[in-house]
C-alpha positions in Angstrom: 49.0 99.0 175.8 52.7 98.3 175.5 54.9 98.7 178.5 57.6 101.3 178.5 60.5 98.8 178.7 59.1 96.8 175.7 59.0 100.0 173.6 62.6 100.9 174.6 63.8 97.4 173.6 61.9 97.6 170.2 63.4 101.1 169.5 66.9 100.0 170.4 66.5 96.9 168.1 65.4 99.2 165.2 68.4 101.4 165.7 70.7 98.4 165.7 69.2 97.1 162.4 69.6 100.5 160.7 73.2 100.7 161.9 73.9 97.2 160.8 72.6 97.9 157.3 74.6 101.1 157.1 77.7 99.2 158.0 77.1 96.8 155.1 76.7 99.6 152.5 79.8 100.2 150.3 81.8 103.3 150.7 80.8 106.0 148.4 82.9 106.3 145.2 83.5 109.9 144.1 84.0 108.7 140.4 80.5 107.3 140.4 78.7 110.3 141.8 75.7 111.6 139.9 74.9 115.3 139.8 77.0 118.3 140.4 80.2 118.3 142.4 80.9 121.2 144.7 82.3 123.2 141.7 79.0 122.7 139.9 80.5 120.5 137.2 78.8 117.1 136.7 81.1 114.2 137.5 81.0 111.3 135.0 79.7 108.0 136.1 82.5 106.1 134.4 85.8 107.4 133.2 87.1 105.4 130.2 90.7 105.1 129.5 92.1 103.7 126.3 93.5 100.2 126.3 96.3 101.2 124.0 98.0 104.3 122.7 96.0 105.6 119.8 97.6 105.2 116.4 99.1 108.5 115.1 97.4 109.9 112.1 99.1 109.2 108.8 100.9 112.1 107.1 101.0 113.0 103.4 104.5 112.5 102.1 106.5 115.4 100.8 108.7 113.3 98.4 107.6 111.2 95.5 110.4 108.7 95.5 110.8 107.9 99.3 107.3 106.3 99.5 108.0 103.8 96.8 109.8 100.5 96.9 113.0 99.7 94.9 111.0 97.3 92.8 108.5 100.0 91.8 111.3 102.6 91.3 113.1 100.2 89.0 110.0 100.1 86.7 110.1 103.9 86.5 113.8 104.2 86.2 114.0 105.8 82.7 110.9 108.0 83.1 111.6 111.6 84.3 109.8 112.6 87.6 108.3 116.1 87.9 110.0 117.5 84.8 109.3 121.2 84.6 108.9 120.8 80.8 105.8 118.7 81.4 104.0 122.0 82.2 102.3 120.7 85.4 102.8 122.1 88.9 104.2 119.1 90.8 105.8 118.2 94.1 104.6 119.4 97.6 101.8 121.9 97.2 100.8 124.9 99.5 97.6 123.0 100.6 99.7 120.1 101.9 99.0 117.8 99.0 101.7 116.1 96.9 101.6 115.8 93.1 104.0 113.3 91.4 104.2 113.2 87.6 106.2 110.5 85.9 106.4 111.6 82.3 108.8 112.0 79.4 107.9 115.4 77.9 108.8 114.1 74.5 106.3 111.2 74.7 102.8 111.6 73.3 100.9 109.7 75.9 103.0 107.7 78.3 102.6 109.1 81.9 101.7 108.3 85.5 100.3 111.2 87.7 99.5 110.8 91.4 97.9 113.4 93.7 97.9 112.6 97.4 95.7 115.0 99.4 93.5 115.3 102.4 89.8 114.4 101.9 87.2 114.0 104.7 85.1 110.9 104.9 81.8 112.3 103.6 83.2 113.8 100.3 85.4 110.7 99.9 82.4 108.4 100.1 80.5 110.6 97.7 83.3 110.5 95.2 83.9 106.7 95.4 80.2 105.9 95.3 79.9 108.0 92.2 82.8 106.2 90.5 81.3 102.8 91.3 77.6 103.7 90.5 78.0 106.1 87.6 81.3 105.4 86.0 81.7 101.6 86.3 84.8 101.6 88.5 85.5 98.4 90.4 85.7 99.2 94.2 86.8 97.0 97.1 88.2 97.4 100.6 91.9 96.3 100.8 94.6 97.4 103.2 92.2 99.2 105.6 90.7 101.6 103.1 88.6 101.7 99.9 90.1 101.3 96.5 88.4 102.1 93.1 89.9 101.4 89.7 89.2 101.3 86.1 91.1 100.8 82.8 90.1 101.6 79.2 91.6 101.8 75.8 93.2 105.1 74.8 91.1 106.8 72.1 94.1 107.8 70.0 96.9 105.2 70.7 96.8 101.5 71.1 97.6 101.7 74.8 95.7 101.3 78.1 94.7 104.3 80.2 93.3 104.1 83.7 92.6 105.6 87.1 93.1 104.2 90.6 92.0 105.8 93.8 92.5 104.7 97.4 91.0 106.5 100.4 91.8 105.8 104.1 91.8 107.9 107.3 91.3 111.2 105.5 93.9 110.7 102.8 93.1 110.2 99.1 95.6 108.7 96.7 94.4 109.5 93.1 96.4 108.2 90.2 95.7 108.6 86.5 97.9 106.8 83.9 98.4 106.1 80.2 100.7 103.3 79.0 102.5 103.3 82.3 101.3 101.2 85.2 104.1 99.8 87.4 103.2 96.6 89.2 102.6 97.3 92.9 102.6 101.1 92.6 99.5 102.0 94.6 100.3 99.3 97.3 103.8 100.7 97.7 102.4 104.2 98.3 99.9 102.8 100.8 102.7 101.0 102.7 104.8 104.2 102.5 102.1 106.2 104.2 100.5 103.8 106.6 103.4 101.4 107.1 
């Protein structure tokens, strides 16, 4: 049977060990608390903060000329833009899209029409995959987006027709053309929208 003084010494030693271990424990961090706070709302284990300011979303332009470079505009110099006689609703639209039509109303086939509109990722992928898989468009991923394009011979005139689409961040640039394809046109629009 143990003596009373030995038990007191052993109990005191146990208390000192517990207090020593408690002193080594880190201070509780409120941001790492699991479970409800006094208000009943769970507290996240880790709060993430962005490393940099998020890039603002691109905006659809409201002017057909301002998004193009001088080099591209010089190639379109003699072609009327959004001429009412062309019979197409052009310019900024109520749905936020922009339609730009470069066409001489007196010409039989020479034109360049671009529609810039909002399009969510899912429908955009469906459209671009269909163009690549079913309509033999060539698709690739330049300038942070997806571009699909195709040209063909006009059925009536000895000129080239075509279509170019570019999608990025919820915006679709869709251009159809006949006998009018300025060099750098789509890239200029991309730079005009996304910088």
